[in-house]
Kinemage of the C-alpha trace (Angstrom):
@kinemage 1
@onewidth
@group {chain A} dominant
@subgroup {mainchain}
@vectorlist {calphas} color= white
{ca met a 1} P 9.328 -9.771 -16.662
{ca pro a 2} L 6.561 -11.450 -18.637
{ca ala a 3} L 2.962 -10.553 -17.862
{ca trp a 4} L 2.057 -14.063 -16.695
{ca lys a 5} L 4.651 -13.866 -13.923
{ca val a 6} L 3.254 -10.576 -12.697
{ca leu a 7} L -0.280 -11.967 -12.721
{ca phe a 8} L 0.892 -15.135 -10.964
{ca val a 9} L 2.569 -13.134 -8.187
{ca leu a 10} L -0.519 -10.954 -7.878
{ca ala a 11} L -2.813 -13.986 -7.666
{ca leu a 12} L -0.638 -15.701 -5.052
{ca gly a 13} L -0.378 -12.485 -3.057
{ca leu a 14} L -4.146 -12.008 -3.049
{ca ala a 15} L -4.640 -15.653 -2.094
{ca cys a 16} L -2.237 -15.249 0.837
{ca leu a 17} L -3.998 -12.092 1.979
{ca gly a 18} L -7.434 -13.666 1.663
{ca leu a 19} L -6.411 -16.788 3.548
{ca ala a 20} L -4.749 -14.746 6.295
{ca leu a 21} L -7.882 -12.642 6.754
{ca ala a 22} L -10.078 -15.746 6.708
{ca thr a 23} L -7.819 -17.338 9.322
{ca leu a 24} L -8.652 -14.465 11.640
{ca val a 25} L -12.318 -13.948 10.781
{ca val a 26} L -13.735 -17.468 10.396
{ca pro a 27} L -12.767 -18.870 13.830
{ca leu a 28} L -14.009 -15.721 15.556
{ca thr a 29} L -17.411 -15.811 13.866
{ca ala a 30} L -17.948 -19.593 13.878
{ca ser a 31} L -20.288 -21.138 16.388
{ca leu a 32} L -18.828 -22.749 19.471
{ca gly a 33} L -17.545 -26.267 19.079
{ca asp a 34} L -14.813 -28.301 17.468
{ca asp a 35} L -15.511 -26.987 13.987
{ca arg a 36} L -13.953 -23.653 14.873
{ca trp a 37} L -10.563 -25.258 15.554
{ca arg a 38} L -10.745 -27.426 12.455
{ca trp a 39} L -11.402 -24.372 10.315
{ca phe a 40} L -8.576 -22.520 12.036
{ca gly a 41} L -6.156 -25.405 11.506
{ca gly a 42} L -7.076 -25.845 7.861
{ca leu a 43} L -6.864 -22.143 7.104
{ca ile a 44} L -3.535 -21.697 8.869
{ca ile a 45} L -2.051 -24.637 6.941
{ca ala a 46} L -3.395 -23.262 3.654
{ca thr a 47} L -1.974 -19.822 4.485
{ca val a 48} L 1.466 -21.238 5.278
{ca val a 49} L 1.559 -23.375 2.125
{ca thr a 50} L 0.437 -20.524 -0.136
{ca ser a 51} L 2.908 -18.120 1.461
{ca ala a 52} L 5.712 -20.643 1.037
{ca leu a 53} L 4.857 -21.048 -2.652
{ca leu a 54} L 4.913 -17.274 -3.099
{ca val a 55} L 8.271 -16.938 -1.353
{ca leu a 56} L 9.807 -19.803 -3.338
{ca phe a 57} L 8.585 -18.361 -6.637
{ca leu a 58} L 9.865 -14.873 -5.791
{ca arg a 59} L 13.282 -16.216 -4.733
{ca arg a 60} L 13.571 -18.249 -7.932
{ca ser a 61} L 12.592 -15.291 -10.097
{ca asp a 62} L 15.018 -13.011 -8.280
{ca arg a 63} L 17.851 -15.508 -8.696
{ca leu a 64} L 17.172 -15.920 -12.425
{ca leu a 65} L 16.894 -12.169 -12.951
{ca ala a 66} L 20.172 -11.550 -11.126
{ca leu a 67} L 21.872 -14.259 -13.175
{ca asp a 68} L 20.632 -12.765 -16.462
{ca thr a 69} L 21.704 -9.262 -15.432
{ca tyr a 70} L 25.131 -10.542 -14.423
{ca arg a 71} L 25.580 -12.151 -17.827
{ca gly a 72} L 24.691 -8.901 -19.544
{ca arg a 73} L 21.209 -9.864 -20.613
{ca ser a 74} L 19.274 -7.133 -18.889
{ca gln a 75} L 15.730 -6.936 -20.129
């Protein structure tokens, strides 16, 4: 696996973790009002989108790796 793919997975994983933690922390520490729910909504959407991108990339990479191994091109 090339180094850029490893770094990409690492970056997406850290982004997912950071967004998930922010989704929990920011609404709890925000002042009372509507802004708390807007922050929560925005962070939860960003977390879901980033997680979906990570899952899609990992599935694609796994499928391509399995296809190359099946064809006898193990790396």
